[in-house]
C-alpha positions, -999 to 999 in steps of 0.1 A, spaced: -230 381 -457 -221 347 -461 -202 324 -441 -205 287 -438 -210 289 -401 -244 288 -384 -254 309 -355 -247 299 -319 -218 284 -301 -213 247 -297 -215 237 -260 -194 212 -241 -207 183 -261 -183 191 -289 -155 208 -269 -151 180 -244 -145 153 -269 -111 138 -267 -92 113 -287 -109 79 -284 -87 50 -274 -86 17 -291 -98 1 -259 -130 21 -260 -137 12 -296 -132 -25 -288 -166 -25 -271 -184 -13 -302 -194 -30 -335 -196 -16 -370 -234 -19 -375 -251 15 -379 -285 23 -365 -312 28 -392 -342 52 -388 -367 58 -416 -343 45 -442 -315 68 -431 -283 55 -415 -270 70 -382 -234 70 -370 -235 69 -332 -212 72 -303 -212 48 -274 -209 66 -240 -182 53 -217 -197 38 -186 -175 59 -164 -179 92 -183 -209 104 -163 -191 97 -130 -159 116 -139 -177 146 -156 -203 149 -128 -178 146 -99 -147 161 -114 -145 191 -91 -152 170 -59 -126 145 -69 -100 172 -74 -109 187 -40 -107 153 -22 -74 145 -39 -61 180 -30 -68 179 7 -65 142 15 -26 140 14 -23 172 36 -48 160 61 -32 126 64 3 143 68 -11 166 95 -26 136 114 7 117 112 25 147 127 -1 151 153 -12 186 142 -47 199 147 -60 208 112 -87 231 125 -65 256 144 -41 283 135 -36 293 99 -48 260 84 -85 268 80 -78 301 62 -52 283 40 -76 255 33 -103 280 22 -77 297 -1 -67 264 -16 -104 255 -22 -110 289 -39 -80 285 -62 -90 249 -71 -125 261 -80 -112 290 -101 -87 268 -120 -113 241 -126 -139 265 -139 -114 283 -162 -101 250 -176 -137 237 -181 -145 268 -202 -113 266 -222 -120 231 -235 -152 243 -252 -130 260 -278 -112 244 -308 -74 239 -307 -75 244 -269 -49 216 -262 -64 213 -228 -36 195 -211 -10 221 -220 -29 247 -200 -33 228 -167 0 241 -153 -3 278 -162 -40 280 -152 -34 264 -118 -3 286 -114 -22 318 -120 -51 307 -98 -29 298 -68 -6 328 -73 -36 351 -75 -52 337 -43 -18 338 -25 -13 374 -35 -47 384 -22 -40 367 11 -7 385 14 -23 419 6 -50 413 32 -25 400 56 -45 369 63 -28 340 82 -17 311 61 5 280 63 31 280 36 38 242 38 0 234 38 -5 258 9 24 243 -11 12 207 -4 -24 216 -15 -12 234 -47 9 204 -56 -19 179 -50 -44 201 -69 -21 202 -99 -16 165 -99 -53 158 -96 -61 183 -124 -37 164 -146 -51 130 -137 -87 140 -143 -77 158 -176 -58 127 -189 -86 103 -179 -113 127 -192 -97 126 -227 -107 90 -230 -143 97 -222 -163 106 -253 -196 123 -248 -223 107 -269 -231 122 -302 -253 109 -331 -245 121 -366 -274 120 -391 -260 114 -426 -274 134 -455 -263 165 -472 -229 179 -461 -227 161 -428 -202 138 -444 -177 167 -445 -172 163 -407 -139 149 -396 -151 119 -376 -116 104 -369 -110 101 -332 -143 117 -323 -170 92 -333 -172 55 -328 -197 33 -348 -221 16 -324 -245 -14 -326 -281 -7 -333 -298 11 -305 -333 9 -317 -357 37 -324 -342 72 -317 -376 82 -303 -370 57 -275 -336 72 -268 -351 107 -265 -378 94 -241 -354 71 -222 -322 73 -203 -300 87 -231 -310 124 -226 -274 135 -227 -270 126 -263 -265 153 -289 -277 152 -325 -256 165 -354 -271 169 -389 -271 190 -420 -302 209 -411 -305 223 -446 -308 188 -461 -344 176 -469 -345 148 -442 -376 126 -440 -407 140 -422 -403 115 -394 -367 126 -389 -377 162 -388 -403 154 -361 -376 136 -341 -354 167 -343 -382 188 -329 -389 162 -301 -352 161 -293 -351 199 -289 -382 199 -267 -366 172 -246 -335 193 -240 -313 173 -263 -290 196 -284 -295 195 -322 -264 209 -339 -260 220 -375 -229 202 -388 -212 235 -395 -211 243 -358 -192 211 -351 -169 217 -381 -161 252 -367 -153 236 -333 -130 211 -349 -111 236 -369 -114 269 -350 -124 286 -383 -155 299 -399 -154 287 -434 -162 313 -460 -176 312 -496 -196 344 -495 -215 364 -470 -253 362 -469 -277 384 -450 -289 354 -429 -254 347 -416 -245 383 -409 -264 382 -376 -245 352 -364 -212 371 -368 -222 401 -348 -199 401 -318 -213 401 -282 -221 438 -276 -221 434 -238 -187 418 -237 -173 442 -262 -182 471 -238 -167 453 -208 -136 444 -228 -130 481 -236 -130 489 -199 -106 460 -192 -83 472 -221 -82 508 -208 -74 498 -172 -49 472 -182 -31 497 -205 -32 524 -178 -15 500 -154 10 485 -178 25 516 -194 42 530 -163 55 496 -154 69 490 -189 86 523 -194 120 513 -180 119 481 -201 109 502 -232 139 525 -226 163 496 -225 149 481 -258 150 515 -275 187 519 -266 195 484 -279 177 492 -312 195 525 -317 229 508 -310 221 479 -334 212 501 -365 207 538 -373 172 552 -372 143 558 -349 136 532 -322 98 534 -327 83 526 -361 50 543 -369 28 530 -397 -7 537 -410 -30 507 -403 -66 499 -410 -85 498 -377 -119 496 -360 -148 502 -384 -123 508 -412 -108 539 -397 -71 545 -404 -48 550 -373 -11 553 -365 2 521 -350 34 520 -329 60 492 -330 96 488 -320 116 491 -352 130 457 -362 141 465 -398 166 489 -414 151 520 -426 148 527 -463 130 551 -487 92 547 -485 77 535 -518 53 559 -535 31 536 -556 7 507 -548 27 476 -558 59 488 -542 41 497 -510 26 462 -508 60 447 -513 75 469 -485 46 459 -462 52 422 -467 78 407 -445 92 372 -444 113 355 -416 144 356 -438 140 393 -449 174 408 -452 161 441 -438 156 426 -403 182 437 -378 199 414 -353 179 427 -324 149 427 -347 150 389 -351 148 385 -313 120 411 -309 100 394 -337 105 359 -323 92 370 -289 67 395 -303 81 422 -281 81 445 -310 44 448 -305 46 462 -270 44 499 -278 9 492 -291 -2 493 -255 -4 530 -261 -28 523 -290 -49 503 -266 -50 532 -241 -61 555 -269 -90 532 -279 -76 524 -313 -67 488 -305 -75 460 -280 -51 436 -263 -68 408 -282 -84 410 -317 -77 405 -354 -43 419 -363 -44 453 -381 -29 453 -416 -10 480 -434 -34 502 -454 -19 491 -487 -23 454 -479 -58 459 -465 -69 476 -497 -54 449 -518 -70 421 -497 -104 438 -498 -102 441 -536 -96 404 -538 -120 393 -510 -151 415 -509 -161 404 -474 -126 411 -460 -136 444 -444 -160 427 -420 -130 418 -398 -130 455 -388 -162 451 -369 -141 446 -337 -110 465 -326 -77 451 -339 -55 435 -313 -19 432 -303 -24 394 -305 -53 374 -318 -69 340 -326 -54 339 -361 -21 351 -349 -16 323 -324 -30 296 -348 -14 307 -381 10 336 -377 21 362 -403 7 359 -438 10 379 -470 -5 360 -500 -43 362 -507 -47 324 -503 -31 326 -468 -52 357 -460 -84 337 -467 -73 311 -442 -64 337 -417 -98 354 -422 -116 322 -413 -98 324 -379 -107 361 -375 -144 353 -382 -143 325 -357 -130 349 -331 -157 375 -340 -185 350 -338 -173 334 -305 -158 364 -288 -159 359 -250 -138 362 -219 -128 325 -221 -116 327 -257 -95 357 -248 -81 338 -219 -72 309 -242 -55 334 -267 -36 350 -238 -23 316 -227 -13 307 -263 5 340 -267 24 336 -234 36 302 -247 48 317 -279 67 344 -260 82 319 -236 92 293 -262 92 311 -296 71 283 -310 44 294 -334 58 329 -339 62 341 -374 
């Protein structure tokens, strides 16, 4: 089945790269390294990169507790009595959770790491505080607040500074490696000598990027093998391209690439349990809110508050999807072209009601799909299900389109938060690339990233279509 993506997920080497500042580039020259007649574009590691990356968590912890301990000393308080030790342990746990989640998020494309520092820290500290309250553990409110504020500040400082530190990569020209967008990620470096010396020497944290389908020289191939044995990652250029764009580029689907797009079976099973329990908890809590929205919809325009439509779902099975009605009802079309036109909606569609514009902007019209999640027809996160008429049309135009049904459709998804609503075949192809990226890289951390992006859309309306 053919995608332009290779198997495997790019590790932190690609995800942690930030925009390189002019000051960093000033220490480099424009002379490339040569090896066996082939040119290499290299990256110069920042001298302070190893220090920050290796000691990021300890630095955050020190910066978190130092101000509070100094303040306690000034006031003459004993920091090892009362509720302070339990509070300090809670702060430490929240810091570790936030740091770990953020470190996982930045391995994905389009993560916009800095924009998630506040929400991730807020959720971590709120969760720990809630557990302490439920367990009735003693805690100091002022000490906890001071620690949370200091932790947030330190997270920001290390994140901002970390963006300037580029992990070393070496790109081997040849084949389609030139397709990579090197702007802001790679800096030309002076000659570093024989790459074999780098592998055997102190540069073991380098990563090699190349078009592994290109017929490189025999010496170069041997060096790739030695690098892999030495623990140095050797990435196919497509892996880096996917990390840069958040998409799996598609021409056709081949048998060799089909395996790389099979989602993680273990996580898929665990995700179904999480979906079921989450829906079971949310439905009773949301019922009063649903009732209010239903009344507003009925007052705004005649018709049912809930819109039910046949959608293409998991493994190509048709199911009935629930939504709050956002458009005026009209006679259902009875032939293919008219059905497709009815299924297509633009932001300026005159059928959208007043309350419908608000529901669409905030995506609250999707909330009844929690029932679909409970029934196992959908997931909270996954490729958006299309109307059957549209799905059949897209599949006729794009033979590999149906592969997106290998996972359960979601209320929100990677394509949804990166691109939004589409109707034309050309836009659908771009959306499909996002869907395949999600299927290939499905994980708890990618779902967390999508959740954060979705919450930002709901809160700001930005990105919603």
